[in-house]
C-alpha positions as CSV (number, residue, x, y, z in Angstrom):
1,M,0.0,0.0,0.0
2,S,1.3,3.4,-1.0
3,D,1.6,6.4,1.3
4,R,-1.3,8.0,-0.6
5,D,-3.5,5.0,0.1
6,E,-2.7,5.0,3.9
7,E,-3.5,8.7,4.2
8,Q,-6.8,8.1,2.5
9,T,-7.6,5.2,5.0
10,D,-6.8,7.4,8.0
11,K,-9.1,10.2,6.8
12,E,-12.0,7.7,6.3
13,L,-11.5,6.4,9.9
14,S,-11.4,9.8,11.4
15,K,-14.6,10.7,9.6
16,H,-16.4,7.7,11.1
17,V,-15.1,8.4,14.6
18,N,-16.1,12.0,14.5
19,H,-19.6,11.0,13.5
20,L,-20.1,8.5,16.4
21,P,-23.1,9.5,18.6
22,P,-22.1,11.0,22.0
23,R,-22.6,9.0,25.2
24,D,-25.7,9.9,27.2
25,D,-25.8,10.7,30.9
26,Y,-27.0,7.3,31.8
27,S,-24.0,5.6,30.2
28,Q,-21.7,8.0,32.0
29,D,-23.4,7.2,35.4
30,L,-23.0,3.5,34.8
31,E,-19.3,3.9,34.0
32,Q,-18.7,6.0,37.1
33,G,-20.5,3.5,39.3
34,F,-18.5,0.7,37.8
35,I,-15.3,2.5,38.5
36,A,-16.3,3.4,42.1
37,K,-17.2,-0.3,42.7
38,K,-13.9,-1.5,41.4
39,Q,-12.0,1.1,43.6
40,A,-13.9,-0.1,46.7
41,Q,-13.1,-3.7,45.9
42,K,-9.4,-2.9,45.6
43,A,-9.5,-0.9,48.9
44,A,-11.1,-3.9,50.6
45,E,-8.5,-6.2,49.2
46,R,-5.7,-4.0,50.4
47,A,-7.1,-3.7,53.9
48,P,-9.0,-6.8,54.9
49,F,-10.8,-7.1,58.3
50,S,-8.5,-8.3,61.1
51,L,-10.1,-10.0,64.1
52,I,-6.9,-9.9,66.0
53,G,-6.5,-6.1,65.4
54,F,-10.1,-5.5,66.5
55,I,-9.5,-7.5,69.7
56,I,-6.3,-5.5,70.4
57,F,-8.2,-2.3,69.8
58,L,-11.0,-3.3,72.3
59,A,-8.4,-4.4,74.8
60,T,-6.5,-1.1,74.5
61,I,-9.8,0.9,75.1
62,A,-10.6,-1.3,78.2
63,I,-7.1,-0.9,79.7
64,L,-7.3,2.9,79.2
65,G,-10.7,2.9,80.8
66,L,-9.5,0.9,83.8
67,M,-6.5,3.2,84.2
68,G,-8.8,6.3,84.1
69,L,-11.1,4.7,86.8
70,G,-8.0,3.8,88.9
71,I,-6.7,7.4,88.8
72,Y,-10.2,8.7,89.6
73,Y,-10.8,6.4,92.6
74,S,-7.2,6.9,93.9
75,W,-7.9,10.6,94.3
76,A,-11.4,10.2,95.6
77,P,-10.9,10.3,99.4
78,Q,-12.7,8.1,101.8
79,D,-15.6,9.6,103.6
80,I,-13.9,10.7,106.9
81,S,-17.3,11.6,108.4
82,E,-17.7,7.9,108.9
83,I,-14.7,7.8,111.3
84,D,-16.1,8.2,114.8
85,G,-14.2,10.7,116.9
86,Y,-11.9,11.7,114.0
87,N,-9.9,14.9,114.8
88,Q,-12.0,15.5,118.0
89,P,-9.6,15.9,120.9
90,E,-12.4,16.9,123.3
91,N,-13.2,14.4,126.1
92,A,-10.4,12.1,125.1
93,P,-10.0,9.1,127.4
94,D,-6.7,8.2,129.1
95,I,-6.3,4.9,127.3
96,P,-3.0,3.9,128.9
97,A,-4.5,4.4,132.4
98,L,-7.6,2.4,131.4
99,I,-5.4,-0.5,130.1
100,K,-3.4,-0.6,133.3
101,K,-6.6,-0.6,135.4
102,S,-8.0,-3.4,133.3
103,V,-4.9,-5.6,133.8
104,Q,-4.8,-4.9,137.6
105,Q,-8.5,-5.7,138.0
106,E,-8.3,-8.6,135.5
107,R,-11.3,-7.2,133.6
108,S,-12.0,-6.8,129.9
109,L,-11.7,-3.4,128.4
110,T,-13.8,-2.2,125.4
111,L,-12.6,0.8,123.4
112,T,-14.7,2.3,120.6
113,E,-13.5,4.0,117.5
114,A,-14.4,7.3,119.0
115,D,-12.3,6.6,122.1
116,V,-9.2,5.7,120.1
117,N,-9.6,8.6,117.6
118,R,-10.1,11.2,120.4
119,Y,-7.1,9.9,122.2
120,L,-5.0,10.1,119.0
121,A,-6.3,13.6,118.2
122,A,-5.4,14.8,121.7
123,N,-1.9,13.2,121.9
124,L,-0.6,12.8,118.4
125,T,0.7,15.5,116.1
126,A,1.6,14.4,112.6
127,V,4.0,16.2,110.2
128,Q,4.2,15.8,106.5
129,H,7.5,14.6,105.1
130,G,8.9,13.5,101.8
131,P,7.8,14.3,98.2
132,M,4.1,14.9,99.1
133,T,5.2,18.0,101.1
134,I,4.9,20.0,97.9
135,L,1.2,19.2,97.6
136,A,0.0,18.1,101.0
137,S,0.1,19.5,104.5
138,S,-1.2,19.0,108.0
139,P,-1.8,15.2,107.9
140,T,-4.1,13.7,110.5
141,I,-4.7,10.1,111.6
142,G,-8.0,8.1,111.9
143,I,-8.6,4.6,113.0
144,K,-11.4,2.2,112.0
145,F,-12.2,-1.2,113.4
146,H,-13.5,-3.9,111.0
147,Q,-15.0,-7.3,111.9
148,G,-13.8,-10.3,109.9
149,K,-16.1,-11.6,107.3
150,T,-17.9,-14.9,108.0
151,T,-16.3,-17.8,106.0
152,H,-18.2,-20.5,104.1
153,D,-17.8,-22.9,107.1
154,G,-19.4,-20.3,109.4
155,T,-16.3,-19.2,111.3
156,V,-15.4,-15.5,111.8
157,P,-11.7,-14.7,111.4
158,Q,-10.0,-12.1,113.4
159,G,-11.0,-8.5,112.6
160,Y,-8.6,-5.9,111.4
161,I,-7.6,-2.3,112.1
162,E,-7.6,0.3,109.3
163,I,-5.1,3.2,109.8
164,I,-6.2,6.1,107.7
165,I,-3.8,9.0,106.9
166,V,-5.7,12.2,105.8
167,R,-3.7,14.8,103.9
168,N,-4.9,18.3,103.1
169,I,-4.4,19.2,99.4
170,G,-4.6,22.9,98.6
171,T,-7.2,25.0,100.3
172,D,-10.1,22.5,100.7
173,G,-9.1,19.2,99.1
174,K,-8.3,16.0,100.9
175,Q,-6.4,12.8,99.9
176,T,-6.5,9.6,102.0
177,V,-4.3,6.5,102.1
178,S,-4.9,3.7,104.5
179,A,-3.2,0.5,105.6
180,Y,-4.9,-2.7,107.1
181,I,-3.4,-4.4,110.1
182,T,-4.5,-7.8,111.3
183,P,-3.1,-8.8,114.7
184,T,-2.6,-12.5,115.1
185,Q,-1.9,-14.0,118.5
186,T,-0.6,-17.4,119.6
187,L,-0.2,-19.0,123.0
188,G,3.3,-19.8,124.2
189,D,4.1,-22.2,127.1
190,S,1.2,-20.9,129.2
191,Q,-2.2,-19.2,129.0
192,Q,-0.4,-16.0,130.0
193,D,2.2,-16.2,127.3
194,I,0.5,-14.5,124.4
195,R,2.6,-13.7,121.4
196,T,1.3,-11.0,119.1
197,K,2.2,-10.5,115.4
198,C,0.7,-8.0,112.9
199,E,0.1,-8.6,109.2
200,F,-0.5,-5.7,106.8
201,Q,-3.6,-7.1,105.3
202,N,-7.3,-7.8,105.8
203,D,-9.2,-11.0,105.1
204,E,-9.8,-10.2,101.4
205,T,-7.7,-11.0,98.4
206,F,-7.2,-10.1,94.7
207,F,-7.7,-13.1,92.4
208,G,-7.9,-15.4,95.4
209,S,-4.2,-15.1,96.4
210,I,-2.9,-11.5,96.6
211,P,-3.8,-10.0,100.0
212,V,-5.4,-6.6,100.1
213,G,-3.2,-4.2,102.0
214,G,-5.2,-1.0,102.2
215,K,-6.6,1.8,100.0
216,I,-5.3,4.8,98.0
217,G,-8.2,7.1,98.1
218,S,-11.2,4.8,97.6
219,L,-9.2,2.3,95.6
220,P,-8.2,-1.1,97.2
221,V,-4.6,-1.9,96.6
222,P,-2.4,-5.0,97.1
223,Q,-0.4,-5.7,100.2
224,G,2.9,-4.7,98.5
225,Y,2.0,-1.0,98.3
226,I,2.5,-0.8,102.1
227,Y,6.2,-0.4,101.1
228,F,5.5,3.2,100.1
229,L,3.8,3.9,103.4
230,T,6.7,2.5,105.5
231,P,8.1,5.9,106.6
232,A,4.6,7.1,107.8
233,L,3.8,3.9,109.6
234,E,7.2,3.8,111.3
235,N,6.7,7.4,112.5
236,L,3.2,6.4,113.8
237,A,4.6,3.3,115.6
238,E,7.3,5.4,117.2
239,A,4.8,8.0,118.4
240,T,2.5,5.4,119.9
241,E,5.3,3.0,121.0
242,D,4.4,3.3,124.7
243,L,0.8,2.4,124.1
244,I,1.6,-0.5,121.8
245,D,4.2,-1.9,124.2
246,L,1.7,-1.6,127.0
247,I,-0.9,-3.7,125.1
248,I,1.6,-6.4,124.0
249,D,3.6,-6.7,127.2
250,S,0.4,-7.0,129.3
251,G,-0.5,-10.1,127.4
252,L,-4.0,-8.8,126.6
253,H,-6.0,-10.8,124.1
254,I,-7.2,-8.6,121.2
255,Q,-10.7,-9.1,119.8
256,I,-11.8,-6.7,117.0
257,E,-15.3,-6.1,115.9
258,D,-17.0,-3.4,113.8
259,G,-16.5,-0.1,115.5
260,K,-14.7,-1.4,118.6
261,I,-11.8,-3.3,120.0
262,E,-11.9,-5.5,123.2
263,L,-8.8,-6.2,125.3
264,I,-9.2,-9.3,127.4
265,P,-6.7,-10.1,130.2
266,P,-5.1,-13.6,130.1
267,Q,-6.6,-16.3,132.3
268,R,-4.7,-17.0,135.5
269,P,-3.6,-20.5,136.2
270,G,-6.3,-22.5,137.9
271,V,-9.1,-20.1,136.9
């Protein structure tokens, strides 16, 4: 085919193409819909649904939520209005004198939360130390007595003491931390030889095995956190050393119930 023939053929094809009927709007819509569908299929193929990824996402949201609740409850103080006699030094009993009298007369002595807290308010002055000094000031101490919870076999374990440290934050804020103390007593060679040991826990556990040691704010925490309260508890023990030694050395049996503690003298031989 000569160059002239090829040129003639191109002209005829161009004439036919130029005379093709234009596409209507319906055809254009079909084409655009087809293209969008293909793009969506390709996107789905590039990013398929991942069950593991979805589970990780939900777990992350749950962990963040639990952390938020933990922070909230750790800064939500306990209701100190429930502590009888807290920060009320008026009419404070002379507890050491009452204990000595109980031992001499061989009679039981019952002390309420109000008795103990009034005594502490009148005789104990706490001072804030450590890093919390920047935020907190004027700490005060409160005591609560809790009865042990009845077990499945019907027995009631020894109750426990809750020592609550109340710190003032700013002008009107408060923050509380507390430690549980469960006294356990065993007999020695005689009825009068009572040995006392204290455990920093109550009768509850996390996951059935980790003892609960106290609270930060309103949040229960494991026993191990007591490590961070060691300086405060040591200072408290030092300030009340005479009273603690008096109770232990006298061999008094300790019985704790809700709102009160009973000190029972040991039985004399032949009684």
